[in-house]
N, C-alpha and C positions, 0 to 999 in steps of 0.2 A: 546397797549403800556402800559396801566396801569398794566397789568398782568406781563409784562416782568421785571419791576423794582423790585417788591418783589421777583421775581425768582432769579435775580442777587444778591440781598442782601442775600437770603437764601443760594445760592451757595458760596458766599464769607464767610459767617459765618461758613458754614460746612467745607470749606477749612481751615479756621483759627482754628477751633476746632480740626481737624485732625492733623494739624501742632503742636498745643500745646500738644496734646496727644502723638505725636511722640517724642517731646522734653522731655516730662515728662517720657516717657518710657526709653529713653536713660539715663536720670539722675538716674532712678531707677536701671538700670543695672550697673551704675558706670562708664560709658564711657564719662567722661567729665574731663576737666582740671580745678582745682580751680585756682582762680586768684593769681598770685604771683607778684603783683605790687611792684616795688622797692626792690625786693629780688634777691640775687645772690645765686644760689645753690652751696653748698660746700660739699666736701666729708667729711664723718664722721671722727672723731679723731681716729688716729691709736692707737692701744693698745701698751703700753710700755712693753718691755721685763723686767723680774725681775732683770736682771743684767745691765740694761741700766743706763747710767750716763748722765744726762743733766744738763747744767749750762750755765752761762754767766758771763761776767765780769761786774764790776760796770761801770756805765755811766761815761765817762771821764769828769772831771771838769777842767777847765783851769782858775784858779783864776788870776786876773790881777797882774802883778808885781808892787809892790809899789816902789816908789823912794828910792834910797839908802840914808841913813843918820842916824844921832843920833836919836834913838827912834823907828826905824823901827821894831826892835825885840819886843818891848813892844806893839806896835800897832798890829803886827801879833799874839802875844801871848794872850793879854787881849781882844782885840776887836773881834777877830775871835772866841772867846768862845761862843758868842751869835749870830754873823752874819758874813757874808762873808766880806772880805776886798773890795769886789766889791762895797759895799755901799759907800766907800770913793771915789773910782775912777769914778763911774758912775754919780754922781750928779754934778751939777755945783759947782765950787769952792766957798767956804764960806769965809767971812771976818774973820780976826783973832779972834775978840771977839765972833763971832758965833761958832767957833770951841771950844772955851773955854766953852761956854754955852752947846754945844752938849755933851762934855765929862762930864760936871757936871750933865746934864740930865740923861746920861747913868748910872752914879753912884748913884744919889739920887732918881730919879723916877723909873728907871728900875732895880736897885739893882746890878749893875755890881760891882764885888769885885776887884776894882783896888786900890792898895795902893796909898797914896798921892804922893810919889816920882815917881812912874810909871805914874800917871796921869799927872804930870807936864812934863814928857818926851814926853808923847803922844801928849799933847797940843802943846809943842814946835815943835815936828815933823810935825804935821798937819799945824801949822802956817808957817813953813819953806817950805812946799812943795805943799799945797793944798789951797792956797788963790788965788784970781784973779791976784795978782801981782807976785806970785811965781810959779804958775802952768805952767809946760812946754808944755803940750799938751791939 
């Protein structure tokens, strides 16, 4: 029995060596698939013809409609030079004194070129339509 165990071990080692040699030989021939984990094969880009015309339209933007009233034109003209009018409609309504502070901040801190007369119309419009008491929706 003592002679059989080493013989089994020798046979097992020989089998493993032959299997490893066979795998190595297949790799050397190039008959293997490299791992493509997480990849999706795609066809290559087609070559464009010299007279082809490709293009697309601009992404559609749907700015929110501001409430009608005195000062709406000034808000759309002066405020939308730096940001969308969506900033007015998406935030919670501000108190009347907060709107005045916002317009002053835009002029003084951020350098918005809004004349005094237009600034007072803008503040009046925002107070009339976008305070907790006056906001419709």
